[in-house]
C-alpha positions as CSV (number, residue, x, y, z in Angstrom):
1,M,66.9,5.4,101.4
2,A,70.2,7.0,102.0
3,E,70.1,10.9,101.6
4,T,73.2,10.8,99.3
5,S,71.5,8.4,96.7
6,L,69.0,11.4,96.2
7,A,70.8,13.1,93.1
8,T,69.7,16.5,94.0
9,E,71.0,19.6,92.5
10,I,70.5,22.0,95.1
11,D,72.7,23.1,97.8
12,L,70.6,21.3,100.6
13,N,72.5,22.2,103.6
14,K,72.3,25.9,102.4
15,A,68.5,25.5,101.8
16,R,67.9,24.3,105.4
17,M,70.2,26.6,107.1
18,A,68.1,29.7,105.7
19,L,64.6,27.5,107.4
20,P,65.0,27.8,111.0
21,I,61.8,26.2,111.4
22,L,63.4,22.6,110.6
23,E,65.7,22.7,113.6
24,E,62.0,22.4,115.6
25,T,60.3,20.0,113.6
26,A,60.1,18.6,110.1
27,Y,57.6,21.0,108.2
28,F,55.3,19.2,105.9
29,N,52.7,21.6,105.1
30,T,53.9,23.4,102.4
31,G,50.6,23.1,100.5
32,T,49.0,25.1,103.1
33,I,51.5,27.9,104.0
34,G,55.1,27.9,102.9
35,V,57.9,28.8,105.1
36,M,60.1,31.8,104.2
37,A,64.0,31.8,103.7
38,R,66.3,34.0,105.8
39,P,67.4,36.1,103.1
40,V,63.9,36.6,101.7
41,I,62.9,37.4,105.4
42,E,65.7,40.1,105.7
43,V,64.4,41.6,102.2
44,Y,60.8,41.5,103.5
45,Q,61.6,43.2,106.8
46,A,63.8,45.9,105.2
47,N,60.9,46.3,102.7
48,V,58.5,46.9,105.6
49,E,60.9,49.4,107.4
50,R,61.5,51.6,104.4
51,F,58.0,51.5,102.9
52,Q,56.4,52.3,106.5
53,S,58.7,54.7,107.7
54,R,59.1,57.2,104.7
55,G,55.6,57.6,103.6
56,W,55.2,59.6,100.2
57,V,58.9,60.5,100.0
58,I,59.5,56.8,98.7
59,W,56.3,56.4,96.8
60,D,58.2,56.2,93.4
61,E,60.2,53.6,94.6
62,M,57.1,51.6,95.9
63,I,55.8,51.9,92.3
64,A,59.1,50.6,90.5
65,A,59.4,47.6,92.9
66,G,55.8,46.4,92.2
67,N,56.5,47.0,88.4
68,Q,59.8,44.7,89.0
69,A,58.0,42.1,90.8
70,R,55.4,42.1,87.6
71,V,58.2,42.0,85.2
72,R,59.8,38.9,87.1
73,M,56.9,37.2,87.7
74,A,55.7,37.3,84.0
75,A,59.0,36.0,83.0
76,Q,58.9,33.1,85.4
77,I,55.5,31.7,83.9
78,G,56.3,32.6,80.4
79,A,53.8,35.7,80.3
80,R,54.1,39.5,79.2
81,P,54.4,42.2,82.1
82,E,51.2,43.8,81.0
83,E,49.3,40.4,81.2
84,I,50.1,39.8,85.0
85,T,48.1,41.3,87.8
86,L,49.6,41.2,91.4
87,T,46.8,40.2,93.9
88,R,46.5,38.9,97.5
89,N,46.2,35.3,96.5
90,A,45.0,32.7,94.1
91,T,41.5,33.2,95.2
92,D,41.6,36.7,93.9
93,G,42.4,35.6,90.6
94,A,39.5,33.0,90.5
95,N,37.0,36.0,91.5
96,L,38.4,38.2,88.8
97,V,37.2,35.9,86.1
98,A,34.0,34.5,88.0
99,A,32.4,38.1,88.7
100,G,34.2,39.9,86.1
101,L,32.5,38.2,82.7
102,D,29.4,39.5,80.7
103,W,27.4,36.7,81.7
104,R,24.5,35.8,79.2
105,P,21.2,33.8,80.3
106,G,22.0,29.9,80.3
107,D,25.9,30.3,80.3
108,E,27.5,27.5,82.2
109,A,31.0,27.0,83.8
110,V,32.7,23.6,84.3
111,I,34.8,22.8,87.4
112,S,36.1,19.7,88.8
113,D,34.9,17.8,91.9
114,Q,38.4,18.4,93.8
115,E,38.6,22.2,93.6
116,H,39.9,24.1,96.6
117,P,37.5,26.6,98.2
118,A,39.4,29.2,96.0
119,M,37.7,28.1,93.3
120,L,34.7,26.1,94.4
121,Y,33.4,29.2,96.4
122,P,33.7,32.2,93.5
123,W,31.8,29.4,91.1
124,T,29.2,28.1,93.3
125,Y,28.5,31.9,94.4
126,Q,28.0,33.0,90.9
127,A,25.5,29.9,90.5
128,Q,23.8,30.5,93.7
129,I,23.0,34.2,92.5
130,G,21.7,33.2,89.3
131,R,24.4,34.3,87.0
132,I,25.4,30.9,85.5
133,K,24.9,27.1,85.7
134,L,27.6,25.1,87.2
135,R,28.5,21.6,86.3
136,T,31.2,19.1,88.0
137,F,33.6,16.5,86.5
138,K,35.1,13.8,88.8
139,V,38.9,13.8,88.9
140,E,40.6,10.4,88.8
141,F,43.9,8.8,89.1
142,D,44.1,8.3,85.2
143,P,44.2,11.4,83.1
144,A,42.5,9.9,80.2
145,A,39.4,8.9,82.6
146,T,39.6,12.6,84.1
147,L,39.3,14.0,80.6
148,E,36.6,11.6,79.5
149,N,34.6,12.7,82.5
150,F,35.4,16.4,81.6
151,R,34.1,15.9,78.1
152,R,30.8,14.6,79.3
153,Q,30.3,18.0,81.0
154,I,30.7,20.2,77.9
155,T,27.4,21.7,76.4
156,D,26.9,24.2,73.5
157,R,26.2,26.4,76.8
158,T,29.7,25.9,78.1
159,R,31.6,29.4,78.6
160,V,34.4,28.9,81.2
161,I,36.2,25.9,82.5
162,A,38.1,26.5,85.5
163,V,40.2,23.9,87.1
164,N,43.2,22.9,89.4
165,H,46.8,22.5,88.1
166,I,47.2,20.2,91.1
167,T,44.5,19.1,93.0
168,S,44.6,20.4,96.8
169,P,43.5,17.7,98.6
170,Y,45.0,14.6,96.8
171,G,47.8,16.4,94.7
172,I,46.6,14.6,91.5
173,R,48.0,16.6,88.4
174,L,45.1,17.3,85.9
175,P,45.8,17.3,82.0
176,A,45.4,20.8,82.0
177,I,47.2,21.0,78.6
178,E,44.5,19.0,77.0
179,I,41.7,20.5,79.0
180,C,42.6,24.0,77.7
181,A,42.9,22.6,74.2
182,L,39.3,21.3,74.3
183,A,38.3,24.8,76.0
184,R,39.8,26.3,72.6
185,E,38.0,23.9,70.5
186,I,34.6,25.0,71.8
187,G,35.4,28.9,72.2
188,A,35.3,28.7,76.1
189,L,37.7,30.5,78.3
190,S,39.8,28.4,80.4
191,L,41.1,29.3,83.9
192,V,43.9,27.4,85.8
193,D,44.5,27.4,89.5
194,G,47.9,26.8,89.9
195,A,48.0,27.7,93.8
196,Q,49.5,24.2,94.5
197,S,51.8,24.0,91.2
198,F,53.6,27.3,90.7
199,A,57.2,27.0,92.5
200,E,56.5,23.1,92.8
201,I,56.4,22.1,89.2
202,N,57.8,24.2,85.9
203,V,54.8,26.5,84.8
204,D,54.5,28.1,81.4
205,V,51.2,29.5,80.5
206,S,52.0,29.2,76.9
207,E,52.7,25.8,77.1
208,I,49.7,25.3,79.1
209,G,47.3,27.1,76.5
210,C,45.2,28.3,79.5
211,D,43.5,31.8,78.9
212,C,44.0,32.6,82.7
213,F,46.0,31.5,85.5
214,T,46.0,32.3,89.1
215,G,48.6,31.6,91.6
216,N,49.9,32.7,95.0
217,C,53.6,33.2,96.5
218,H,53.1,32.1,100.0
219,K,53.1,28.4,99.8
220,W,55.9,26.6,97.4
221,L,57.9,29.6,96.7
222,G,58.0,30.6,100.3
223,G,57.2,34.4,99.7
224,P,55.0,36.8,101.8
225,N,51.4,36.2,102.9
226,G,49.5,38.4,100.8
227,A,51.3,38.1,97.7
228,G,49.6,36.4,94.6
229,F,49.7,36.8,91.0
230,F,47.0,36.7,88.2
231,Y,47.5,36.0,84.5
232,A,45.1,36.7,81.4
233,R,45.9,36.7,78.0
234,Q,45.7,40.5,77.0
235,S,42.7,39.9,74.8
236,V,40.8,38.6,78.0
237,M,42.3,41.0,80.5
238,E,40.3,43.8,78.7
239,R,37.1,41.7,78.6
240,L,37.0,41.3,82.5
241,Q,35.3,44.1,84.4
242,P,36.6,45.0,87.8
243,C,33.9,44.5,90.8
244,Y,35.9,47.4,92.4
245,V,38.0,50.3,91.1
246,G,39.8,53.1,92.4
247,A,43.1,55.3,91.8
248,G,45.4,53.2,90.0
249,S,42.6,51.3,87.9
250,G,42.9,53.7,84.9
251,L,43.0,57.3,84.0
252,F,39.9,59.9,84.8
253,T,39.2,62.9,82.9
254,A,36.3,65.1,83.0
255,G,35.1,64.8,79.5
256,E,35.5,61.0,79.2
257,G,35.3,59.9,82.9
258,L,37.5,56.5,83.9
259,K,39.1,54.6,81.2
260,L,40.6,51.5,82.7
261,Y,44.0,50.4,81.8
262,P,43.9,47.6,79.3
263,D,46.5,45.6,81.3
264,G,46.5,43.8,85.0
265,R,46.6,47.3,86.5
266,R,43.0,47.6,86.0
267,F,42.8,45.2,89.2
268,E,45.5,47.2,91.3
269,F,43.9,50.2,92.9
270,A,44.0,52.4,96.0
271,T,46.6,52.0,98.9
272,R,48.5,48.7,99.0
273,S,51.2,46.9,100.9
274,E,53.8,47.5,98.5
275,A,56.5,45.8,100.9
276,V,54.7,42.6,100.2
277,Y,54.9,42.8,96.6
278,A,58.5,44.2,96.4
279,T,59.6,41.1,98.2
280,I,58.3,38.8,95.3
281,P,61.8,39.2,93.3
282,A,63.7,38.4,96.2
283,A,61.8,35.0,96.8
284,L,62.2,34.3,93.0
285,D,66.0,35.0,93.5
286,W,66.1,32.6,96.1
287,F,64.8,29.7,94.0
288,D,67.0,31.3,91.5
289,Q,70.0,30.6,93.6
290,L,69.1,27.3,94.6
291,G,68.1,26.1,90.8
292,W,64.5,25.7,89.6
293,P,65.1,22.5,87.9
294,G,67.0,21.0,91.2
295,I,63.8,22.1,93.2
296,E,61.5,20.3,91.3
297,A,63.8,17.1,90.7
298,R,63.9,16.8,94.5
299,T,60.6,17.4,95.1
300,K,59.7,14.7,92.7
301,L,62.4,12.0,94.3
302,L,60.7,13.0,97.8
303,S,57.3,12.4,97.0
304,T,57.8,9.1,95.4
305,Y,60.2,7.9,98.1
306,L,57.4,9.0,100.5
307,K,54.9,7.1,98.5
308,S,57.0,3.9,98.4
309,R,57.4,4.0,102.2
310,L,53.9,4.7,103.1
311,S,52.4,2.0,100.4
312,Q,54.2,-0.7,102.4
313,I,52.4,0.1,105.5
314,K,49.3,-2.5,106.0
315,G,46.1,-0.5,106.4
316,V,47.3,2.6,104.5
317,Q,45.3,3.5,101.3
318,M,46.7,6.1,99.1
319,L,44.7,8.8,97.8
320,T,47.3,10.1,95.5
321,P,48.8,8.3,92.4
322,M,52.2,6.6,92.6
323,E,53.4,8.0,89.4
324,W,55.0,11.4,89.4
325,E,53.8,12.6,86.0
326,R,50.4,12.0,87.6
327,S,50.9,13.4,90.8
328,S,53.0,16.0,92.7
329,G,54.7,16.7,96.1
330,L,51.2,16.6,97.8
331,I,50.9,13.0,99.0
332,S,47.6,12.1,101.0
333,F,46.7,8.8,102.5
334,S,44.3,7.3,105.2
335,L,45.0,4.3,107.6
336,A,42.3,1.9,108.2
337,G,40.7,2.2,111.7
338,A,42.7,5.3,112.5
339,D,41.5,8.7,114.4
340,H,43.5,11.0,111.9
341,K,43.4,14.1,114.2
342,S,44.8,12.0,116.8
343,L,47.5,10.4,114.6
344,L,48.1,14.1,113.6
345,E,49.0,14.9,117.1
346,T,51.0,11.9,117.8
347,L,53.1,13.1,114.5
348,K,53.7,16.6,115.6
349,R,54.4,15.5,119.6
350,D,56.1,12.1,119.3
351,W,57.9,12.2,116.0
352,K,58.4,16.2,115.3
353,V,57.1,15.9,112.1
354,W,54.1,18.7,110.8
355,P,51.6,17.2,108.1
356,R,47.9,18.3,108.1
357,T,44.7,16.3,108.1
358,L,42.1,16.7,105.6
359,D,38.4,15.6,104.6
360,N,37.1,16.5,108.0
361,D,40.2,14.5,109.4
362,R,39.6,11.5,107.7
363,A,43.3,11.4,106.0
364,I,46.7,13.0,106.2
365,R,48.3,15.2,103.7
366,V,52.2,15.6,103.4
367,S,53.7,18.2,101.5
368,T,57.2,17.1,100.2
369,A,59.3,20.3,99.8
370,Y,62.5,21.2,98.4
371,F,64.0,21.4,101.8
372,N,62.7,18.1,103.3
373,T,65.0,15.0,103.8
374,T,64.5,11.5,103.6
375,E,65.3,11.3,107.1
376,E,62.3,13.2,107.9
377,I,60.4,11.1,105.7
378,D,61.4,8.1,107.4
379,R,60.4,9.5,111.1
380,L,56.9,10.2,109.6
381,V,56.6,6.7,108.3
382,A,57.8,5.2,111.5
383,G,55.3,7.5,113.4
384,V,52.5,6.1,111.3
385,E,53.7,2.6,111.9
386,G,53.7,3.3,115.5
387,Y,50.4,4.4,115.9
388,R,49.0,1.5,113.9
389,N,50.9,-1.0,116.0
390,R,50.1,0.6,119.3
């Protein structure tokens, strides 16, 4: 497939020139850790130097920068600033819900069988310490089948539904809108893990209809490590009780004690790396310049192209749906008879492409990000074919 036939809307040359890693290898692991564009790195470095060298003198500017990040992130996902908490990562958001609710004896939570540890561990831990009962439903390629599996796990004790937007291992897109609608029907809270959807596909929390949404900036957005966000409806935010509090969580008076802020600030306390949060707007600016619709369109086209090429290789089993509407920029596959760890090393060493393994090295996962090319995909496919034929 010729690159010119990909009717993308972004300036690909501009995008690739800003990512030095692409001179070394084809980077296909954005789903684990993204790469930061030069303009964003420059802002990040300037923020670190300014914030770390001026101390208390620049405190007000640091606070203002964090507030700007909150406002920008809220606008990007269709929320209000007071509904946003600036966190370290998506895992923080999952824990804020799992540990922050006032659980009653017999309460149940429902998760999928393809949750990332960011979701699996917090909910499993709450079950292990006896606060909840955890129920799990099976994710399938067919969203209708997934939804039916989900329905079967609902009981009159279901209080929270916590699911991926896009599954981390296989890039399967869950019917999040329908799941959240069902949660509303039964009076349960819904939490969506957007670690693999934010900055890859359009995310609008009002459209999804979720009560809570957790995400990060270090994957598809290419922002700094340690920058994440958590959204909760205002009424839900006020119900979540922090496990940790400190300066910044609320107001303290001698007569009334500590009164937590009713908004996302209740989870933000003590000295934090403000340079990280101050860089979030720069990462959003970079995507604004390239064009969010074009980024999603290119991710779709590259994902579709890769799946088409891989499916033609004898012995390849696709672990990701072929249809874009059911999938994402994460594509997973296995090769019959292959040592996938060896295959990965061969791809990195001989073909200069950098995906990753998963399922204890039983499969390969590829992330097709906006900056990848069909030539890079062709190299990856040639590497898989070469390994099979050796």
